[in-house]
C-alpha positions, -999 to 999 in steps of 0.1 A, spaced: -106 -833 -532 -142 -837 -534 -163 -822 -566 -161 -785 -562 -193 -764 -559 -196 -727 -572 -214 -699 -560 -223 -667 -581 -217 -637 -564 -207 -595 -570 -169 -590 -576 -175 -564 -546 -187 -590 -524 -161 -612 -530 -135 -584 -522 -149 -575 -490 -149 -613 -479 -111 -613 -489 -106 -584 -465 -127 -601 -439 -113 -635 -441 -146 -654 -447 -175 -650 -475 -210 -645 -458 -234 -636 -486 -263 -666 -493 -277 -655 -522 -286 -619 -542 -297 -596 -512 -296 -621 -483 -270 -627 -460 -259 -662 -443 -274 -648 -413 -309 -638 -428 -309 -671 -448 -292 -698 -425 -270 -708 -454 -251 -700 -483 -269 -710 -516 -243 -728 -537 -248 -751 -570 -229 -774 -593 -212 -762 -627 -245 -776 -642 -268 -758 -622 -251 -723 -627 -263 -711 -661 -300 -716 -646 -292 -696 -613 -274 -670 -634 -306 -663 -657 -330 -663 -628 -312 -645 -604 -285 -622 -619 -291 -617 -653 -294 -579 -647 -260 -577 -630 -226 -576 -645 -193 -579 -629 -198 -612 -614 -178 -639 -603 -177 -675 -596 -166 -688 -565 -148 -722 -569 -153 -738 -534 -134 -770 -523 -160 -787 -501 -130 -804 -481 -113 -773 -471 -151 -761 -452 -152 -767 -415 -192 -766 -417 -216 -788 -432 -226 -790 -470 -259 -805 -475 -278 -813 -507 -313 -799 -505 -341 -793 -524 -365 -766 -522 -396 -789 -523 -400 -825 -520 -386 -844 -550 -372 -813 -564 -338 -806 -576 -309 -804 -551 -286 -778 -546 -254 -774 -523 -260 -755 -495 -232 -747 -469 -243 -740 -432 -218 -716 -420 -192 -689 -434 -171 -700 -462 -134 -693 -453 -113 -673 -479 -90 -703 -482 -117 -727 -491 -121 -706 -526 -94 -723 -548 -108 -703 -579 -125 -672 -587 -136 -669 -624 -151 -640 -643 -191 -647 -654 -201 -634 -685 
């Protein structure tokens, strides 16, 4: 198994994805269709992402994604040249690629 990547989301969005069979939220307030990819991070990057974008929300969960179970590309990209690279998933995440769901506190 490749190193897992993680994605922070609202529990209700994960519940909806489980019913649908795929997860398609890119980041807070943006869908895969709007953004073109799903923003993910490494475990070490996650606390900074949570603080920057989700600090006013509760009932969050961390989706632990196995990149080997994805059928779409995962690219590590920076927002600006030379910047920190984050994993971006270029398509929907099948619910069976999510190998863990952890509460975020």
